N, C-alpha and C positions, 0 to 999 in steps of 0.2 A: 682681284689678284689672278694671275695666270700661272698654270702649272708649267714648270721648267724642267724638272728632273725628278725621277723616283729611283732610289738605289739603296743598297745596304751600306753600312759603315765599314769600310775596309780597315783592317788592323785593329778592330774593336777589342780583341782579346790580348793585344800587346801593350795597350796604353791604359787609360784610367776607366775603361768601359766596365770592368768587373767591379770597380769601386762605386761607379755612378749608377749601375744597372737598376738597383731597387728604387732610385729616385726618378727614373725615367718612366713617363706614362704617355699614352696616346695624346698628341697635341703638345708635348713638351717642346718649347722653342730652343733651338741650338744656334750657335754662332759659327760663321765661316771665317777662317783665318788663313790667309795666304802664307805659305812657307817657301819663300823664294830661295832659301839656302838648303833645301832638302836635297841630300846627295843621291837619293834613290829615284826621285821624280822631280824634274824641273818645273812641272806644273802643279805641284802639290797644294792641295787645299785641305786644311785640318778642320775638324768639327769639334767644337767645345760646348760643354754644358757647364755653366758657371766658370770655375777655373780649372775644370778637369778636361783634359784632351781625350776624346773618345776614339779618335782614329781619323780617317780620311775619306773624302770623296774618292771612289774607285778611279784608278788611272784612266780607264777607258771612257770616263765621263767628265774629266776635269779640265780639259784644255780650254774650252770656251768660258767656263765659269772663272778659271784662273785669269783669263784676259780681262774680264769685267772687273775683278778684284784688283788687278794691277792698275787699272785706270781709275781707281778710287770709287767704284760703284757698289761697294759692299752693302750700302743702305738700301739698295734696290731689291735685295733678296730677303726672303723670310724662309726659315728652315724649321720644319716641325717633324717630330716622331710621328710616323703614320702606321707603323706595324711593330708589334713585339711578339716574338715567337719563342717561348722558353724552351721548347723541345728541339729547336734547330741548332745546328753547329753555331758556335759563338759568332763567327763571321757573318752569319745570316739571321741572327736574332733580332737585330734592330734595323728597320728600314725607315728612310726618311723621304719627305717630299721637299723639294726646293721650289719656291714660288717667286714670281716677279711681282712686286707690290705695285698696286695702282697709285699713281701720283694724285 
């Protein structure tokens, strides 16, 4: 696999992040979900753990990823929790890596 993106989870404190927080560990796999009808960001890509929405890929990083998802290539990506910092501001507590899977 190839590294594609490293970022925090934007909006973590506004969605289900607080509910899912204790279940997240280093290496936990997350799901990318395109939100084409998001009124705040036309390129919105949400992050889910099971059925809980954790937040979003930050706006400054989501345009290219959004294009891949719109073309039906979500299965190309693997998303993993790579950093947990309990002392940080909630928006900076969880960081993820997005990888491109090897076929």
